C-alpha positions in Angstrom: -112.9 -145.4 60.5 -112.8 -141.7 59.8 -110.5 -140.4 57.1 -107.3 -139.3 58.7 -104.9 -136.7 57.5 -101.3 -135.9 57.7 -100.6 -132.4 59.0 -97.4 -131.0 57.5 -96.2 -127.8 59.2 -93.0 -126.2 57.9 -91.7 -123.5 60.2 -88.4 -121.8 59.7 -87.1 -121.2 63.2 -83.5 -120.3 62.3 -82.0 -118.2 59.5 -78.5 -117.9 58.3 -77.1 -114.6 59.5 -75.4 -113.8 56.2 -78.8 -113.5 54.6 -79.3 -110.4 56.7 -75.9 -108.8 55.8 -76.2 -105.3 54.2 -74.3 -103.9 51.2 -71.9 -101.0 51.7 -74.6 -98.7 50.5 -76.7 -99.6 53.5 -79.3 -101.4 51.4 -80.4 -104.8 52.4 -79.0 -107.6 50.2 -81.6 -109.0 47.7 -83.6 -112.1 48.9 -82.8 -115.2 47.0 -85.3 -118.0 46.5 -85.5 -121.7 45.7 -87.9 -124.6 45.9 -88.5 -126.9 48.8 -89.6 -130.6 48.4 -90.5 -132.9 51.2 -90.5 -136.6 50.0 -93.2 -138.8 51.7 -92.7 -142.5 51.1 -95.8 -144.7 51.2 -94.6 -147.6 53.4 -98.1 -148.9 54.0 -100.5 -149.7 51.1 -103.1 -147.0 51.8 -105.7 -148.8 49.7 -105.2 -152.1 51.7 -107.8 -151.2 54.2 -111.6 -151.4 54.6 -111.4 -147.7 55.5 -109.9 -146.8 52.1 -107.7 -144.2 53.7 -106.3 -141.2 52.1 -103.7 -138.9 53.6 -103.9 -135.1 53.2 -100.6 -133.3 53.6 -101.0 -129.7 54.8 -98.1 -127.2 55.0 -97.6 -123.8 56.5 -94.4 -121.8 55.7 -93.2 -118.6 57.3 -90.0 -116.6 57.5 -89.2 -115.0 60.8 -92.8 -115.6 61.8 -94.2 -113.8 58.8 -96.4 -116.2 56.8 -96.0 -116.3 53.1 -97.2 -119.7 51.8 -99.6 -122.5 52.7 -101.3 -125.4 50.9 -101.9 -129.1 50.9 -101.0 -132.3 49.2 -103.2 -135.4 49.2 -101.9 -139.0 49.0 -104.8 -140.9 47.5 -105.9 -144.4 48.5 -104.6 -145.7 45.1 -101.0 -145.1 46.3 -98.8 -148.2 46.4 -96.1 -149.3 48.8 -92.9 -147.6 47.8 -94.5 -144.7 46.0 -92.7 -141.4 46.7 -94.9 -138.3 47.0 -93.4 -134.9 47.2 -95.0 -131.9 48.9 -93.4 -129.1 47.0 -93.3 -125.4 47.9 -92.0 -122.8 45.4 -90.4 -119.5 46.1 -88.9 -120.5 49.4 -86.2 -118.2 50.9 -82.8 -119.5 50.1 -81.4 -120.0 53.6 -81.3 -122.5 56.5 -84.7 -123.7 57.5 -86.0 -125.9 60.3 -88.8 -128.1 58.8 -91.3 -129.6 61.3 -93.6 -132.4 60.1 -96.6 -133.7 62.1 -99.1 -136.4 61.4 -102.5 -137.3 62.8 -103.9 -140.7 63.8 -103.8 -143.4 62.5 -100.6 -142.5 60.6 -97.1 -142.4 62.0 -93.7 -141.2 60.7 -90.7 -143.6 60.6 -87.2 -142.7 59.3 -86.2 -146.4 59.3 -88.5 -149.3 58.2 -86.6 -151.8 60.4 -86.8 -149.8 63.6 -90.3 -149.7 65.0 -89.1 -147.9 68.2 -88.7 -144.8 66.1 -92.3 -144.7 65.0 -93.8 -141.3 66.1 -96.1 -138.5 65.0 -93.5 -135.8 64.2 -90.1 -135.1 62.8 -87.9 -132.0 62.8 -85.0 -131.5 60.4 -82.8 -128.8 58.9 -82.9 -128.0 55.2 -80.8 -125.5 53.2 -82.4 -124.3 50.0 -79.8 -123.5 47.2 -80.5 -120.1 45.5 -82.6 -120.4 42.4 -82.5 -124.2 42.8 -84.3 -127.1 44.5 -83.7 -128.3 48.0 -85.1 -131.6 49.4 -85.5 -132.7 52.9 -84.9 -136.2 54.1 -87.5 -138.7 53.0 -90.1 -139.6 55.6 -91.7 -143.0 55.7 -95.4 -142.9 56.4 -96.9 -146.0 58.1 -100.5 -146.8 59.3 -101.2 -148.5 62.5 -104.1 -150.0 64.4 -105.8 -147.1 66.4 -106.1 -147.7 70.1 -103.6 -150.6 70.0 -100.0 -150.9 71.4 -97.5 -153.7 71.7 -95.9 -153.9 75.1 -92.7 -155.9 75.8 -91.9 -156.6 79.4 -88.7 -157.2 81.2 -87.5 -160.8 81.3 -88.2 -161.2 85.1 -91.8 -159.9 84.8 -94.4 -162.7 85.3 -97.9 -162.7 83.7 -99.6 -161.6 86.9 -97.4 -158.5 87.1 -97.8 -157.7 83.4 -101.6 -158.0 83.8 -101.5 -155.5 86.7 -99.5 -153.0 84.7 -102.0 -153.1 81.8 -105.0 -152.9 84.3 -103.3 -149.9 86.0 -103.7 -147.7 82.9 -107.2 -148.9 82.2 -106.3 -150.8 79.1 -107.5 -154.2 77.9 -105.3 -157.2 77.0 -106.0 -158.4 73.4 -103.5 -161.2 73.5 -100.5 -162.5 75.5 -97.6 -163.9 73.6 -93.9 -164.8 74.0 -91.2 -163.9 71.6 -90.2 -166.7 69.2 -86.5 -165.9 69.6 -86.0 -165.4 73.3 -89.3 -166.3 75.0 -89.8 -162.8 76.3 -93.4 -161.9 77.3 -95.2 -159.3 75.3 -98.8 -158.1 75.0 -101.1 -156.6 72.4 -103.3 -154.2 74.3 -106.3 -152.0 73.5 -106.6 -148.5 75.0 -110.0 -147.8 73.4 -111.8 -147.6 76.7 -109.0 -145.5 78.3 -107.9 -143.0 75.6 -105.6 -142.5 72.7 -102.7 -144.9 72.3 -100.1 -142.1 71.8 -101.0 -140.8 75.2 -100.3 -144.1 76.9 -97.2 -145.0 75.0 -94.9 -142.7 77.0 -96.6 -143.6 80.3 -95.9 -147.3 79.7 -92.4 -146.7 78.6 -91.6 -145.1 82.0 -93.3 -147.9 83.9 -91.1 -150.3 85.9 -91.1 -153.7 84.3 -91.8 -152.5 80.8 -88.9 -152.8 78.3 -90.4 -151.4 75.0 -93.7 -150.1 73.7 -94.6 -150.0 70.0 -97.5 -148.8 67.9 -99.2 -151.9 66.5 -98.2 -151.1 62.9 -99.8 -152.9 60.0 -97.7 -155.5 58.3 -94.8 -155.4 60.7 -93.5 -158.4 62.7 -92.2 -157.8 66.2 -90.4 -161.1 66.7 
């Protein structure tokens, strides 16, 4: 398994208009600065893997499309579940920013540990940096998952033959067929390795008739 990295791109797309107001003299008001921190919560034990994964966080910051800072932060394999790492950028313009965070396989971002349907590769949020102070974005939970694997839940009236046909239709392979412990609903663990990346097939399956939910196969999470 190759080392994977988290790509963190911070791009201010909107600025507060008052930051551009001019003094009566016609001179532009002085630019105020603060510090931006993006908390990254290790929700998967990065060292609990034969791949001994590390996660490099890269950021790129610009104001009105003019770059002024970039760098990286690495979460090492020794990180433990619950550890909070902060990618910190100093001398950030004190105004409203839109922060965009992206990750690369096999890591996903979740804002709620108990809601696997929200696992994804990116997050966008608004952050206001107080002048000469520290602003912090919402915490992002970082999980690892099995590459090339998805968990597909089917509608209650879908029989096994129909489910098999749906999986065959995208060129994937059934790893196992199971039924929910609580309601008996049919769900499959599938591999997309021979067909392509799992994140490409997730939206395709989600929009397929007979499919109720599609999840990344996240390490350490129970689906029933």
